[in-house]
MIFI-817226 format. One record per residue (C-alpha): x, y, z; residue number from 0. Coordinates in steps of 0.05 Angstrom, whole numbers, padded with zeros to 5 digits. Each point is the difference from the previous one (the first is absolute). Layout:
<nodes>
<node <X,Y,Z>,NUM>;
...
</nodes>
This chain:
<nodes>
<node <00000,00001,00000>,0>;
<node <00027,00067,-00019>,1>;
<node <00000,00045,00059>,2>;
<node <00023,00071,00016>,3>;
<node <00017,00020,00073>,4>;
<node <00010,00071,00028>,5>;
<node <00027,00016,00068>,6>;
<node <00001,00066,00035>,7>;
<node <-00011,00047,-00061>,8>;
<node <00004,00073,00018>,9>;
<node <-00009,00062,-00044>,10>;
<node <-00012,00075,00015>,11>;
<node <-00015,00060,-00042>,12>;
<node <00019,00066,00033>,13>;
<node <-00033,00001,00069>,14>;
<node <-00050,-00056,-00019>,15>;
<node <00013,-00073,00016>,16>;
<node <-00028,-00038,-00058>,17>;
<node <00012,-00070,00030>,18>;
<node <00038,-00019,00063>,19>;
<node <00032,-00069,00007>,20>;
<node <-00054,-00035,-00039>,21>;
<node <00007,-00077,-00015>,22>;
<node <-00041,-00046,-00044>,23>;
<node <00003,-00062,-00043>,24>;
<node <-00032,-00005,-00070>,25>;
<node <-00015,-00072,-00020>,26>;
<node <-00012,-00027,-00071>,27>;
<node <-00077,00005,-00003>,28>;
<node <-00009,00061,00043>,29>;
<node <-00048,00054,-00028>,30>;
<node <00016,00061,00044>,31>;
<node <-00035,00068,00000>,32>;
<node <00041,00057,00026>,33>;
<node <-00042,00058,00027>,34>;
<node <00011,00064,00039>,35>;
<node <-00013,00073,-00003>,36>;
<node <00034,00042,-00054>,37>;
<node <00072,00014,00020>,38>;
<node <00005,-00058,00049>,39>;
<node <00056,-00031,-00039>,40>;
<node <-00035,-00053,-00043>,41>;
<node <00038,00016,-00064>,42>;
<node <00065,00007,00040>,43>;
<node <-00008,-00070,00026>,44>;
<node <-00012,-00028,-00069>,45>;
<node <00063,00037,-00022>,46>;
<node <00040,-00035,00056>,47>;
<node <-00031,-00068,-00014>,48>;
<node <00018,00004,-00074>,49>;
<node <00071,00020,00014>,50>;
<node <-00007,00068,-00034>,51>;
<node <00015,00033,00066>,52>;
<node <00040,-00025,00061>,53>;
<node <-00031,00004,00069>,54>;
<node <00038,00040,00053>,55>;
<node <00003,-00065,00041>,56>;
<node <-00026,-00071,-00006>,57>;
<node <00010,-00056,-00049>,58>;
<node <-00038,-00036,-00056>,59>;
<node <00018,-00073,-00017>,60>;
<node <-00027,-00041,-00057>,61>;
<node <00027,-00056,-00048>,62>;
<node <00053,00022,-00051>,63>;
<node <-00048,-00015,-00058>,64>;
<node <-00058,00038,00032>,65>;
<node <-00029,00048,-00051>,66>;
<node <-00040,00063,00017>,67>;
<node <-00045,00038,-00048>,68>;
<node <-00017,00073,00021>,69>;
<node <-00054,00043,-00030>,70>;
<node <00012,00071,00026>,71>;
<node <-00054,00052,00001>,72>;
<node <00039,00034,-00056>,73>;
<node <00035,-00056,-00040>,74>;
<node <00071,00015,-00023>,75>;
<node <-00003,-00016,-00073>,76>;
<node <00049,00021,-00056>,77>;
<node <-00039,00049,-00043>,78>;
<node <00039,-00019,-00061>,79>;
<node <-00019,-00073,00004>,80>;
<node <-00061,-00030,-00030>,81>;
<node <-00054,-00035,00040>,82>;
<node <00025,-00066,-00026>,83>;
<node <00071,00015,00025>,84>;
<node <-00026,00021,00067>,85>;
<node <-00045,-00057,00016>,86>;
<node <00056,-00050,-00018>,87>;
<node <00053,00037,00040>,88>;
<node <00014,-00061,00044>,89>;
<node <00061,-00046,-00006>,90>;
<node <-00037,-00066,-00007>,91>;
<node <00019,-00036,-00065>,92>;
<node <-00073,-00020,-00014>,93>;
<node <-00022,00072,-00003>,94>;
<node <00059,00020,-00045>,95>;
<node <-00022,-00057,-00047>,96>;
<node <-00073,00023,00002>,97>;
<node <00021,00072,-00016>,98>;
<node <00043,-00022,-00059>,99>;
<node <-00058,-00046,-00025>,100>;
<node <-00051,00058,00005>,101>;
<node <00046,00046,-00038>,102>;
<node <00012,-00052,-00055>,103>;
<node <-00077,-00014,-00004>,104>;
<node <-00013,00074,-00008>,105>;
<node <00052,00006,-00057>,106>;
<node <-00024,-00063,-00033>,107>;
<node <-00073,00024,00003>,108>;
<node <00018,00066,-00034>,109>;
<node <00050,-00031,-00049>,110>;
<node <-00025,-00071,-00015>,111>;
<node <00042,-00002,-00065>,112>;
<node <00064,00020,00031>,113>;
<node <00044,-00065,00003>,114>;
<node <00042,00027,00059>,115>;
<node <-00067,00015,00040>,116>;
<node <-00027,-00069,-00017>,117>;
<node <00064,-00035,00021>,118>;
<node <00007,00039,00065>,119>;
<node <-00073,-00015,00017>,120>;
<node <00006,-00074,-00016>,121>;
<node <00062,-00009,00042>,122>;
<node <-00028,00036,00061>,123>;
<node <-00063,-00039,-00006>,124>;
<node <00040,-00064,00005>,125>;
<node <00037,00029,00061>,126>;
<node <-00065,00018,00032>,127>;
<node <-00021,-00074,-00008>,128>;
<node <00064,-00024,00026>,129>;
<node <-00003,00045,00061>,130>;
<node <-00075,-00015,00011>,131>;
<node <-00011,00075,00005>,132>;
<node <-00069,00005,-00030>,133>;
<node <-00034,-00002,00068>,134>;
<node <00042,00058,00026>,135>;
<node <-00013,00036,-00067>,136>;
<node <-00074,-00010,00009>,137>;
<node <00002,00026,00072>,138>;
<node <00040,00063,-00022>,139>;
<node <-00052,00015,-00053>,140>;
<node <-00056,-00010,00051>,141>;
<node <00032,00049,00048>,142>;
<node <00010,00052,-00054>,143>;
<node <-00072,-00009,-00026>,144>;
<node <-00031,00003,00071>,145>;
<node <00038,00064,00015>,146>;
<node <-00023,00032,-00065>,147>;
<node <00072,00003,-00029>,148>;
<node <-00008,-00005,-00074>,149>;
<node <00052,00033,-00044>,150>;
<node <00065,-00029,00031>,151>;
<node <00043,00038,-00051>,152>;
<node <-00019,00068,00032>,153>;
<node <00058,00036,00036>,154>;
<node <-00009,00008,00076>,155>;
<node <00014,00075,-00005>,156>;
<node <-00063,00009,-00039>,157>;
<node <-00046,-00035,00049>,158>;
<node <-00042,00035,00054>,159>;
<node <00015,-00009,00073>,160>;
<node <-00056,-00051,00004>,161>;
<node <00023,-00039,-00057>,162>;
<node <00071,-00002,00025>,163>;
<node <-00028,-00028,00067>,164>;
<node <-00036,-00055,-00038>,165>;
<node <00065,-00016,-00036>,166>;
<node <00037,-00003,00065>,167>;
<node <-00051,-00046,00028>,168>;
<node <00004,-00047,-00062>,169>;
<node <00076,00000,00007>,170>;
<node <00000,-00027,00072>,171>;
<node <-00057,-00049,-00011>,172>;
<node <00034,-00030,-00062>,173>;
<node <00066,-00013,00037>,174>;
<node <-00036,-00042,00051>,175>;
<node <00047,00013,00059>,176>;
<node <00000,-00034,00068>,177>;
<node <-00026,00064,00032>,178>;
<node <-00046,00052,-00032>,179>;
<node <00004,00070,00031>,180>;
<node <-00059,00041,-00027>,181>;
<node <-00008,00074,00019>,182>;
<node <-00071,00019,-00019>,183>;
<node <-00008,-00047,-00059>,184>;
<node <-00073,00016,-00012>,185>;
<node <00014,00074,-00015>,186>;
<node <-00017,00015,-00074>,187>;
<node <-00034,-00068,-00007>,188>;
<node <-00072,-00008,-00023>,189>;
<node <-00046,-00049,00035>,190>;
<node <00009,-00057,-00047>,191>;
<node <00075,00004,00008>,192>;
<node <-00006,00006,00076>,193>;
<node <-00044,-00063,00005>,194>;
<node <00048,-00038,-00046>,195>;
<node <00061,00023,00044>,196>;
<node <-00039,-00025,00062>,197>;
<node <-00006,-00069,-00030>,198>;
<node <00071,00001,-00027>,199>;
<node <00030,00015,00068>,200>;
<node <-00047,-00048,00038>,201>;
<node <00030,-00058,-00039>,202>;
<node <00072,00028,-00005>,203>;
<node <00054,-00053,00018>,204>;
<node <00046,00049,00038>,205>;
<node <-00013,00048,00057>,206>;
<node <-00034,00068,-00008>,207>;
<node <00008,00064,00042>,208>;
<node <-00048,00054,-00024>,209>;
<node <-00014,00072,00021>,210>;
<node <-00069,00021,-00022>,211>;
<node <-00059,00043,00021>,212>;
<node <-00049,-00048,-00034>,213>;
<node <-00036,-00035,00056>,214>;
<node <-00038,-00047,-00044>,215>;
<node <00066,-00019,-00031>,216>;
<node <00031,-00013,00068>,217>;
<node <-00059,-00044,00019>,218>;
<node <00006,-00041,-00063>,219>;
<node <00077,-00010,-00003>,220>;
<node <00031,00004,00070>,221>;
<node <00008,-00054,00056>,222>;
<node <00041,00047,00044>,223>;
<node <-00003,00075,00015>,224>;
<node <00061,00040,00025>,225>;
<node <-00017,00068,00031>,226>;
<node <00058,00049,00006>,227>;
<node <-00018,00049,00054>,228>;
<node <00047,00048,00040>,229>;
<node <00060,-00040,-00018>,230>;
<node <-00028,-00068,00019>,231>;
<node <-00021,-00056,-00046>,232>;
<node <-00063,-00036,00024>,233>;
<node <-00017,-00070,-00031>,234>;
<node <-00071,-00024,-00009>,235>;
<node <-00024,-00066,-00031>,236>;
<node <-00054,00003,-00053>,237>;
<node <-00025,00052,-00048>,238>;
<node <-00021,00072,00007>,239>;
<node <-00067,-00015,00035>,240>;
<node <00040,-00044,00051>,241>;
<node <00049,00056,00010>,242>;
<node <-00055,00051,00017>,243>;
<node <-00027,-00046,00055>,244>;
<node <00069,-00019,00027>,245>;
<node <00025,00071,00001>,246>;
<node <-00060,00024,00038>,247>;
<node <00014,-00056,00052>,248>;
<node <00074,00019,00004>,249>;
<node <-00012,00074,00008>,250>;
<node <-00052,-00014,00055>,251>;
<node <00046,-00045,00037>,252>;
<node <00058,00051,-00006>,253>;
<node <-00048,00053,00028>,254>;
<node <-00022,-00044,00058>,255>;
<node <00073,-00016,00015>,256>;
<node <00017,00074,-00002>,257>;
<node <-00059,00015,00047>,258>;
<node <00025,-00051,00049>,259>;
<node <00071,00026,-00004>,260>;
<node <-00026,00071,00012>,261>;
<node <-00037,-00024,00064>,262>;
<node <00061,-00039,00024>,263>;
<node <00045,00060,-00015>,264>;
<node <-00044,00046,00043>,265>;
<node <00003,-00049,00057>,266>;
<node <00074,-00009,-00004>,267>;
<node <00011,00074,-00008>,268>;
<node <-00037,00014,00065>,269>;
<node <00044,-00052,00035>,270>;
<node <00064,00032,-00028>,271>;
<node <-00024,00069,00025>,272>;
<node <-00002,-00027,00070>,273>;
<node <00076,00000,-00003>,274>;
<node <00012,-00071,-00013>,275>;
<node <00073,-00022,00007>,276>;
<node <00034,-00061,-00026>,277>;
<node <00015,-00028,00071>,278>;
<node <-00014,-00071,-00022>,279>;
<node <00008,-00040,-00064>,280>;
<node <-00075,-00004,-00006>,281>;
<node <-00010,00077,00004>,282>;
<node <00059,00009,-00048>,283>;
<node <-00035,-00046,-00051>,284>;
<node <-00066,00038,00007>,285>;
<node <00035,00065,-00012>,286>;
<node <00034,-00029,-00063>,287>;
<node <-00068,-00024,-00024>,288>;
<node <-00029,00068,00011>,289>;
<node <00052,00034,-00044>,290>;
<node <-00010,-00054,-00055>,291>;
<node <-00077,00012,00006>,292>;
<node <00012,00076,-00004>,293>;
<node <00034,-00008,-00068>,294>;
<node <-00059,-00044,-00027>,295>;
<node <-00059,00044,00022>,296>;
<node <-00025,00047,-00051>,297>;
<node <00036,-00030,-00058>,298>;
<node <-00062,-00035,-00032>,299>;
<node <-00005,00021,-00074>,300>;
<node <-00059,-00017,-00042>,301>;
<node <-00023,00023,-00069>,302>;
<node <-00050,00056,00013>,303>;
<node <-00057,00013,-00048>,304>;
<node <00007,00060,-00045>,305>;
<node <-00055,00046,00018>,306>;
<node <-00031,00039,-00060>,307>;
<node <-00054,00045,00026>,308>;
<node <00005,00059,-00049>,309>;
<node <-00060,00042,-00022>,310>;
<node <-00019,00013,-00072>,311>;
<node <-00036,00055,-00038>,312>;
<node <-00073,-00003,-00016>,313>;
<node <-00017,-00037,-00064>,314>;
<node <-00062,00018,-00042>,315>;
<node <-00046,-00045,-00041>,316>;
<node <00039,00012,-00065>,317>;
<node <00064,-00039,00001>,318>;
<node <00025,-00029,-00065>,319>;
<node <-00036,-00015,-00064>,320>;
<node <00024,-00027,-00069>,321>;
<node <-00045,00007,-00062>,322>;
<node <00019,-00036,-00065>,323>;
<node <00074,00002,00020>,324>;
<node <00052,-00026,-00047>,325>;
<node <00074,-00006,00010>,326>;
<node <00056,-00035,-00038>,327>;
<node <00073,00002,00023>,328>;
<node <00049,-00023,-00054>,329>;
<node <-00028,-00064,-00028>,330>;
<node <-00042,-00014,00063>,331>;
<node <-00072,00018,00002>,332>;
<node <-00017,00018,00073>,333>;
<node <-00072,00026,-00002>,334>;
<node <-00054,-00013,-00051>,335>;
<node <-00066,00040,00005>,336>;
<node <00010,-00003,00074>,337>;
<node <-00057,00024,00044>,338>;
<node <00011,-00001,00076>,339>;
<node <-00032,00038,00058>,340>;
<node <00038,00004,00067>,341>;
<node <-00041,00023,00060>,342>;
<node <00017,00025,00069>,343>;
<node <00025,-00053,00048>,344>;
<node <00009,-00052,-00057>,345>;
<node <00052,-00055,00014>,346>;
<node <00027,-00022,-00069>,347>;
<node <00053,-00051,-00014>,348>;
<node <00035,-00003,-00068>,349>;
<node <00037,-00062,-00021>,350>;
<node <00014,-00041,-00061>,351>;
<node <00057,-00014,-00049>,352>;
<node <00066,00037,00000>,353>;
<node <00006,00054,-00054>,354>;
<node <-00077,00003,-00008>,355>;
<node <-00002,00071,00025>,356>;
<node <-00019,-00001,00074>,357>;
<node <00053,00054,00018>,358>;
<node <-00018,00039,-00061>,359>;
<node <-00071,00006,00024>,360>;
<node <00024,00029,00065>,361>;
<node <00043,00048,-00038>,362>;
<node <-00060,00023,-00040>,363>;
<node <-00039,00013,00063>,364>;
<node <00060,00040,00030>,365>;
<node <00001,00037,-00067>,366>;
<node <00071,-00019,-00016>,367>;
<node <-00023,-00036,-00065>,368>;
<node <-00053,00031,-00045>,369>;
<node <-00056,-00042,-00034>,370>;
<node <00003,-00007,-00075>,371>;
<node <-00075,00014,-00001>,372>;
<node <-00060,00001,00047>,373>;
<node <-00011,00038,00065>,374>;
<node <00030,-00006,00069>,375>;
<node <-00035,00041,00054>,376>;
<node <00030,00010,00069>,377>;
<node <-00043,00028,00054>,378>;
<node <00014,00069,00029>,379>;
<node <00009,-00025,00071>,380>;
<node <00049,-00056,-00018>,381>;
<node <00068,00004,00030>,382>;
<node <00043,-00056,-00027>,383>;
<node <00053,-00039,00037>,384>;
<node <00042,-00042,-00049>,385>;
<node <00046,-00055,00029>,386>;
<node <00039,-00020,-00064>,387>;
<node <00044,-00060,-00011>,388>;
<node <00060,00045,-00002>,389>;
<node <00017,00043,00061>,390>;
<node <-00011,00070,-00025>,391>;
<node <00021,00068,00030>,392>;
<node <00048,-00026,00051>,393>;
<node <00069,00033,00001>,394>;
<node <00048,-00050,00028>,395>;
<node <00046,00055,00025>,396>;
<node <-00051,00025,00049>,397>;
<node <-00014,-00022,00070>,398>;
<node <-00066,-00035,00018>,399>;
<node <-00030,00053,00045>,400>;
<node <00020,00058,-00047>,401>;
<node <-00031,-00037,-00059>,402>;
<node <-00068,-00006,00038>,403>;
<node <00000,00071,00028>,404>;
<node <00002,00027,-00071>,405>;
<node <-00071,-00027,-00004>,406>;
<node <-00023,00022,00067>,407>;
<node <00023,00007,00072>,408>;
<node <-00061,-00038,00025>,409>;
<node <-00065,-00032,-00024>,410>;
<node <-00067,-00009,00028>,411>;
<node <-00028,-00069,00015>,412>;
<node <-00073,-00023,-00007>,413>;
<node <-00014,00025,00070>,414>;
<node <00026,00068,-00013>,415>;
<node <00064,-00008,00039>,416>;
<node <00065,00029,-00024>,417>;
<node <00056,-00051,-00014>,418>;
<node <00071,00024,-00008>,419>;
<node <00048,-00029,-00052>,420>;
<node <00042,-00031,00053>,421>;
<node <-00062,-00036,00027>,422>;
<node <-00019,-00024,-00069>,423>;
<node <00071,-00028,-00013>,424>;
<node <-00004,-00038,00065>,425>;
<node <-00069,-00027,-00015>,426>;
<node <00030,-00024,-00067>,427>;
<node <00052,-00040,00039>,428>;
<node <00056,00051,-00011>,429>;
<node <00034,00007,00068>,430>;
<node <00018,00070,00022>,431>;
<node <00074,-00012,-00009>,432>;
<node <-00012,-00013,-00076>,433>;
<node <-00039,00066,-00012>,434>;
<node <00066,00036,-00020>,435>;
<node <00022,-00057,-00044>,436>;
<node <00016,00016,-00073>,437>;
<node <-00051,-00032,-00045>,438>;
<node <00052,-00035,-00042>,439>;
<node <00020,-00042,00061>,440>;
<node <-00069,-00028,00005>,441>;
<node <-00018,-00070,-00026>,442>;
<node <-00044,-00004,-00062>,443>;
<node <-00059,-00023,00041>,444>;
<node <00010,00059,00049>,445>;
<node <00001,00048,-00056>,446>;
<node <-00065,-00026,-00024>,447>;
<node <-00031,00006,00070>,448>;
<node <00025,00071,00002>,449>;
<node <-00031,00014,-00068>,450>;
<node <-00067,-00027,00021>,451>;
<node <00002,00044,00062>,452>;
<node <00015,00062,-00045>,453>;
<node <-00063,-00017,-00043>,454>;
<node <-00045,-00010,00060>,455>;
<node <00024,00063,00034>,456>;
<node <-00029,00039,-00059>,457>;
<node <-00067,-00027,00024>,458>;
<node <-00030,-00021,-00068>,459>;
<node <-00071,-00023,-00010>,460>;
<node <00013,-00043,-00060>,461>;
<node <00057,-00050,00004>,462>;
<node <00034,-00032,-00058>,463>;
<node <00044,-00057,00021>,464>;
<node <00046,-00034,-00052>,465>;
<node <00024,-00066,00024>,466>;
<node <00007,00021,00072>,467>;
<node <00017,-00071,00023>,468>;
<node <00063,-00003,-00041>,469>;
<node <00046,00034,00052>,470>;
<node <-00038,00007,00064>,471>;
<node <00009,-00050,00056>,472>;
<node <-00057,-00043,00024>,473>;
<node <-00011,00040,00065>,474>;
<node <-00007,00065,-00038>,475>;
<node <-00046,-00031,-00050>,476>;
<node <-00045,-00026,00056>,477>;
<node <-00008,00068,00030>,478>;
<node <-00008,00032,-00069>,479>;
<node <-00058,-00049,-00013>,480>;
<node <-00032,00022,00065>,481>;
<node <00011,00072,-00017>,482>;
<node <-00032,-00008,-00069>,483>;
<node <-00059,-00034,00031>,484>;
<node <-00015,00062,00039>,485>;
<node <00023,00050,-00051>,486>;
<node <-00053,00053,-00013>,487>;
<node <00012,00003,-00075>,488>;
<node <00010,-00041,-00064>,489>;
<node <00054,-00052,-00008>,490>;
<node <00024,-00028,-00068>,491>;
<node <00054,-00053,00006>,492>;
<node <00042,-00036,-00053>,493>;
<node <00025,-00066,00029>,494>;
<node <00011,-00074,-00013>,495>;
<node <00002,-00014,00074>,496>;
<node <-00063,-00042,00014>,497>;
<node <00001,00010,00075>,498>;
<node <00007,00075,-00006>,499>;
<node <-00054,00006,-00054>,500>;
<node <-00049,-00041,00042>,501>;
<node <00012,00049,00057>,502>;
<node <-00007,00066,-00036>,503>;
<node <-00044,-00010,-00063>,504>;
<node <-00072,-00023,-00013>,505>;
<node <-00002,00020,-00074>,506>;
<node <00050,-00023,-00051>,507>;
<node <00024,00020,-00068>,508>;
<node <00038,-00058,-00033>,509>;
<node <00044,00019,-00057>,510>;
<node <00003,-00053,-00054>,511>;
<node <00042,00039,-00051>,512>;
<node <-00016,00038,-00064>,513>;
<node <-00051,00042,00033>,514>;
<node <-00042,-00058,00027>,515>;
<node <-00017,00019,00073>,516>;
<node <-00046,-00047,00041>,517>;
<node <-00042,00026,00058>,518>;
<node <-00014,-00042,00061>,519>;
<node <-00037,00017,00064>,520>;
<node <00026,-00039,00060>,521>;
<node <00065,-00027,00031>,522>;
<node <00060,-00017,-00042>,523>;
<node <00003,-00071,00027>,524>;
<node <-00074,-00010,-00022>,525>;
<node <00018,00025,-00068>,526>;
<node <00059,-00051,-00005>,527>;
<node <-00046,-00057,00024>,528>;
<node <-00049,00016,-00052>,529>;
<node <00052,00003,-00055>,530>;
<node <00030,-00065,00024>,531>;
<node <-00069,-00033,-00004>,532>;
<node <-00010,00027,-00069>,533>;
<node <00066,-00028,-00023>,534>;
<node <-00016,-00066,00029>,535>;
<node <-00069,-00003,-00035>,536>;
<node <00034,00017,-00066>,537>;
<node <00051,-00053,00011>,538>;
<node <-00056,-00049,00016>,539>;
<node <-00036,00021,-00063>,540>;
<node <00063,-00012,-00043>,541>;
<node <00010,-00067,00033>,542>;
<node <-00072,-00018,-00013>,543>;
<node <00005,00016,-00073>,544>;
<node <00065,-00036,-00008>,545>;
<node <-00031,-00061,00034>,546>;
<node <-00059,00003,-00045>,547>;
<node <00041,00003,-00062>,548>;
<node <00045,-00054,00026>,549>;
<node <-00060,-00046,00014>,550>;
<node <-00027,00014,-00067>,551>;
<node <00065,-00015,-00033>,552>;
<node <00004,-00068,00036>,553>;
<node <-00072,-00022,-00015>,554>;
<node <-00003,-00058,-00049>,555>;
<node <-00010,00029,-00070>,556>;
<node <-00069,-00017,-00026>,557>;
<node <-00002,-00042,-00061>,558>;
<node <-00042,00030,-00054>,559>;
<node <00011,-00060,-00045>,560>;
<node <00015,-00074,00014>,561>;
<node <00057,-00013,-00048>,562>;
<node <00054,00029,-00048>,563>;
<node <-00019,00022,-00068>,564>;
<node <00037,-00034,-00059>,565>;
<node <00047,00061,-00008>,566>;
<node <00013,00000,00074>,567>;
<node <00017,-00075,00001>,568>;
<node <00055,00012,-00053>,569>;
<node <00026,00061,00043>,570>;
<node <-00001,-00044,00061>,571>;
<node <00043,-00055,-00032>,572>;
<node <00050,00055,-00020>,573>;
<node <00001,00044,00060>,574>;
<node <00047,-00041,00045>,575>;
<node <00054,00002,-00057>,576>;
<node <-00009,00075,-00006>,577>;
<node <00010,00007,00075>,578>;
<node <00064,-00040,-00004>,579>;
<node <00027,00041,-00057>,580>;
<node <-00015,00068,00036>,581>;
<node <00033,-00029,00064>,582>;
<node <00061,-00020,-00040>,583>;
<node <00003,00069,-00033>,584>;
<node <-00002,00035,00067>,585>;
<node <00057,-00042,00028>,586>;
<node <00042,00011,-00062>,587>;
<node <-00008,00077,00001>,588>;
<node <00016,00001,00075>,589>;
<node <00065,-00038,-00016>,590>;
<node <00016,00048,-00057>,591>;
<node <-00008,00058,00048>,592>;
<node <00048,-00031,00049>,593>;
<node <00050,-00011,-00056>,594>;
<node <-00006,00073,-00023>,595>;
<node <00004,00037,00064>,596>;
<node <00049,00050,-00025>,597>;
<node <-00037,00016,-00066>,598>;
<node <-00053,00050,00024>,599>;
<node <-00032,00009,-00069>,600>;
<node <-00009,-00075,-00011>,601>;
<node <-00026,-00006,00073>,602>;
<node <-00054,00050,-00015>,603>;
<node <-00021,-00038,-00063>,604>;
<node <-00002,-00067,00038>,605>;
<node <-00039,00030,00054>,606>;
<node <-00054,00024,-00049>,607>;
<node <-00003,-00072,-00028>,608>;
<node <-00004,-00029,00069>,609>;
<node <-00059,00045,00018>,610>;
<node <-00038,-00023,-00064>,611>;
<node <00012,-00074,00015>,612>;
<node <-00023,00008,00071>,613>;
<node <-00064,00034,-00023>,614>;
<node <-00012,-00056,-00050>,615>;
<node <00013,-00054,00052>,616>;
<node <-00050,00035,00049>,617>;
<node <-00053,00002,-00055>,618>;
<node <00010,-00071,-00022>,619>;
<node <-00002,-00025,00074>,620>;
<node <-00065,00036,00010>,621>;
<node <-00028,-00032,-00064>,622>;
<node <00023,-00069,00025>,623>;
<node <-00038,00012,00066>,624>;
<node <-00062,00018,-00039>,625>;
<node <00001,-00058,-00047>,626>;
<node <00015,-00049,00056>,627>;
<node <-00069,00012,00029>,628>;
<node <-00034,-00034,-00059>,629>;
<node <00047,-00057,-00013>,630>;
<node <-00039,-00067,00002>,631>;
</nodes>
């Protein structure tokens, strides 16, 4: 069994302890979900496990042939390489062979009359047979297809960030290492690809350690949860639902233990204040225990809920309306005669295929992209807050508190109370010592949390959220879901996250592509179940039709006559000789082709003759079967 063992790993970042003397074992079939608030050190831990970064202390041991595949949040790919070069970047001989074969196949397909192309393709085909590489080649193509990677000759530098993430994911999956480290693998994947990835990882032969916000994904894939919190690594058996229950029990036990320690501390403190002296060994031991207890009391740290209790401006009845809207961007039709009325307090989820125009629709609402034709009407009382996929308007050279005070020194909550920027930052899990930190020193997730706070501070009444689950930690998402549930305004969310959409949306727009937008009222999981049922019914229909045709084909042919005609009797006497001659002709042509392997012009002529003989043989065989029904 391939096993990795870590002992006493420690890493810090500035004043923050990311992980402190953590130890763990990763076994061959482990499926581990690593969770924690943004900035807690999840990515740093993956970097250490992968060997990309050395820990400040501690050791990692594993077999010499142990291979690790690491998908980073931003994959490091050579922009000058093609997708083909990138996905076969590993050093395994079988993947080098598959890459050479695919290149030869591509050349042969484009130049079938080129002798060199034919020769190269033929030789590599034989090598693929010899190496038994077809199963690996088939799996490679399945991975590329399921991740919607089509033109493998494109250069990495010409791809979007989302496309590069999918290429990076394909790269690590294809290499099939002993340990897969995946940092937010579902970002930039549509739902079909996410479900496929779930199934792929569930049956993966090695170990998997994944950082993700997708709670349904964690439930389907993991059998262990690791929680990184205040420098400690907590281990839980089971999936995400099991973790929620077990963590609640752990925190409750820790609080009870802290409460008992507080009571004991007060009792021992009173004893110490009486002027206790170490006159005996017993008293000396009690004094030592007191000082040890003194260090322990008050050190309990738990992840506090982020409190979002901000007010919003009044929203009138007129919110957003589209009339006969049309939009095409490049070669992609986004909207086609689109009509849509958005009302106050609506909760709308937008999902569907990547590249179908979901973000473009938000950009139209935000009036960043104009319609080609039609009307967009925005209500007079609407104040938009737009949380985009890219963090906008944040100057990395500024300090956190300065950045927010540019918007306002304080804001008003729902109860009319004034909240200072300092209080807001603390409620968003930014401790006071971090408030003067330069933004560039924050983790990616912390920047996204700060960006969300900036938008909410502006107190919008219509929120546009574009893939908010991509970078926010689970704790932040949980509280954001609660905030949106009580938000006195309209929410429009683009997401593939099933759990999040179920929480925040009860009306859906499903983008199918080419301007086809389906409407659905209800929860996203209900929609998915209905679609799954429809697909199952269609498959059953196909199976029934196929079965009917097969049954009909195997039914005994009805005899419309009782015997052969005179002409058919003559044909029947000759037909076996005809079949033998055609069979001999086929064998001779195949032998001639083997003898003329280097003469490509003759090969082409022989292939044409072989196709004609095979067709005659099929027709004659079918005729034999027909006549045989009436032979007396």
